[in-house]
C-alpha positions in Angstrom: -234.9 -118.9 -11.0 -233.6 -119.3 -14.5 -229.9 -119.5 -14.3 -229.2 -119.9 -18.0 -228.0 -116.6 -19.1 -226.7 -115.9 -15.6 -223.4 -115.0 -14.1 -222.5 -117.3 -11.3 -220.1 -117.7 -8.8 -219.2 -120.9 -7.5 -218.4 -120.2 -4.0 -216.2 -122.1 -1.3 -216.2 -120.4 2.0 -212.9 -121.8 3.7 -210.3 -119.6 2.3 -212.3 -116.9 0.5 -214.6 -116.0 3.3 -212.3 -116.6 6.4 -208.4 -117.4 6.8 -205.7 -118.5 9.1 -205.4 -115.2 10.5 -209.1 -114.3 11.1 -209.6 -117.7 12.9 -206.8 -117.5 14.7 -207.6 -113.7 16.0 -211.4 -115.1 16.5 -209.9 -117.8 18.8 -208.2 -115.9 20.8 -211.6 -113.7 21.4 -213.4 -116.8 22.1 -210.4 -117.9 24.6 -210.7 -114.9 26.2 -214.2 -115.3 27.2 -216.4 -113.7 24.3 -219.7 -115.8 23.7 -219.4 -117.9 20.6 -221.7 -116.7 17.6 -220.6 -119.3 14.6 -221.3 -116.8 11.6 -219.5 -113.7 13.4 -216.5 -116.3 14.6 -216.2 -118.0 11.3 -216.6 -115.1 8.3 -214.4 -112.7 8.0 -216.6 -109.2 7.5 -214.0 -107.6 5.5 -214.2 -110.7 2.8 -217.9 -110.6 2.6 -218.5 -106.9 2.0 -215.5 -107.3 -1.1 -217.6 -110.2 -1.7 -220.9 -108.1 -1.5 -219.3 -106.1 -4.1 -218.1 -108.1 -6.4 -221.8 -110.0 -6.7 -223.6 -106.7 -7.3 -220.9 -104.9 -9.2 -221.2 -108.0 -11.7 -225.1 -108.9 -11.1 -224.0 -112.2 -9.7 -225.9 -115.8 -8.2 -224.1 -117.4 -5.9 -223.4 -121.2 -6.0 -222.4 -122.4 -2.7 -219.5 -125.4 -3.9 -218.5 -126.1 0.1 -219.3 -128.2 2.8 -220.9 -125.1 4.0 -223.7 -125.8 2.1 -224.8 -128.4 4.2 -225.2 -125.6 7.6 -226.9 -123.5 5.2 -230.2 -125.7 4.0 -233.9 -126.5 5.3 -236.6 -124.4 6.2 -236.3 -121.3 8.5 -232.3 -121.2 7.7 -231.5 -117.5 7.1 -228.0 -116.2 4.5 -225.9 -114.5 7.1 -223.8 -112.8 4.9 -226.8 -109.8 3.8 -225.8 -110.2 0.2 
């Protein structure tokens, strides 16, 4: 993919796709017995939808500039955001 003439969004997940309020709500669900699902409990679906709308509106490519990129590399890794 040639990105020389592309719009690139450098994305850090923490504080962008989740926040303290959301994470506290998810922790309460887990403590109440809900089965833990990493993507469901770590990524705020409202924030993901907002990100998706910006990505599509501006035809952006995403460069993950977060330690989360280490979890999203390797064969068989699926992008959980459905962007």
